[in-house]
C-alpha positions, 0 to 999 in steps of 0.5 A: 492759934487761939484766934484761928480756932474760934474763927473757924468755929464761927463758920459752923451753923448758927445756934438754933433760934429761940421758939416763940413764947406767950409769956411776956417778960417785963423789960426795963430798957436803960439808956445812959445818955451823956451829951447825946442830944443829936442821936437820943430822940431817934434811939428812944423812938425806935425803942418805943416802936416795938411789936411788944405789949407797951405795958410790959416794958419801960424805956428809961433815959438817964440824961446827963449834961444834955440840953434843956430843949432835948430834955423837954422833947424827951419829957413829952414821950412815954418814957421814964426820964431821969436827969442827973448832973454828975461832976465826973460822969460815967456809964456806971454811975448813970446805970446805977442811978437808974437802978436806984430810981426804978422799982427793983421788983417791977421788971424781969429783964434789963436791956442795955441800949447805947444812946446811938443804937437803933433796934427794929420793931421785933427786937424785944420779942426776939430777946423775950423768946430767948428768956423763955428758956429758964436757963437763960440769964444773959443774952448778947445780941448782934451789934452791926454798923449803922453807918458806913459813911467814911473809910474809918467807919467801914474799917470799924464795922469790919473790926466789930464783925471780926469780934462778933465772929471770933468772940461771940459766934465762934465761942458759943459754937464751941460751948463757951460764953459769948463776949459782952459788948456794952450795948444790945445786951440783956440780963435777968434783972436781979442778977444785973442789979446785984452785979452793977451796984458793986461796980465802980469802973470808970470806963468799960463797965461791961468788962467788969460786969462780965468778969463778975458774972462769969466767975458766978458760972453765968453763961452768956448766950448770943443771938446772931440774927437779932440786930442792934444798929450801932454808930461806927467811928467816923474820924481817926480822932474819935477812934483814938479816944474810943480805943484808949478807953477800951484798952484801959478797961481791958487791962483794968479788968485784968488787974482786978480779976487776975487774983481769981485765976487759980481759984477759977482753975481749981473750980473749973470755971473755964469761961472765966479763965477764957475771958481772963486770957482774952484780957492779955491779948493785944488788939488785932491792929497791934497784933498785926502791926507788931508781928509785921514789924518783927517779921520785916526786922528779922528778914533783914538781920536774922533771915533764918528766924524770919520764916516762923514769924512770916508764917505767924503773920500769914496765919493771923491774916487768914484768921481775920479773913475767915472772920470777916462776913462776905458782904464786906469784901468789896473794893471799898475794903481795900481803901479802908485797909490803908488806914490800918498803919495809922490806926496801929500808930494811934493804938501804939500811942494809947499803950502809954496813956492807959493810966490816965484813961481810967481816971476819967470818962472818955466820951465818944461823940455821936451823930452821923456826918454825911459830908 
């Protein structure tokens, strides 16, 4: 019912677009690049091609374990290049290294971009317009699929749009904070600096970051019409690795912040409580799989109890259907759905491998394969 309410809320009108402002904020675009030789140049060039005063933003690339040839190409571009060589690499370490490298007082806003992301030329201007409102301190933009070249990529793209509908658009339409997603997110610089420098997470730094900020009553705004293109998982092996990292980060943040629940309820920090409640959730794939298995099992052994669970399963399907944008309702979607049972199996296995996932950084390879 929680998911259904926010899914229905996403059908309402989108939040009003920020008005154009003449004051140009100073942006630091941070890109943590671990072995991202294939995609990093295109990402940087997209960041440099902004319809925004060039003296008002810097592109900062933290190069970790990338090839000398890639670093040489990057050094020829008008960016700030920071080369690091961590024994145990994480996005948290790379971002903290960038913050230590930069002049804290030189920027107003920090923008986090993944090494595989592509932004259009108006992106910075649109984010800047949002920060023209003095009450805005954190903004999440709309991350969409850069590639739909495999059935897994198509399914991954649909999954992300379901999350965008429920946990971002649906939430802000009901007055709740949007969920952060790890990239395409902008923060007031001083706020981000303070929250990140005390962040020690191995994977999913954004989970810990949003819990810290929500506990401070910081509201997360959402720009549904400001897009950042993100590469979707193309192979089941990469899906397995990525989701293991995500699950680990989810339950790690739950363990870290559950002790703050009672004080948060006392102080009416409802966005924090809402986010902590989300950390208890199973992913949609696991939720679908377990509900279906339970419904079938009860139909065989306890038919009178099965009606309730088939109803729950139907509500869950309706919830997801409402949250999927119309552009994805194609015959190809039916083919991609065939991967759901296998995805459920991979996610189920991941549940037993979460402890080791939080001890080391699990990297997802990037680079669109058109084969």
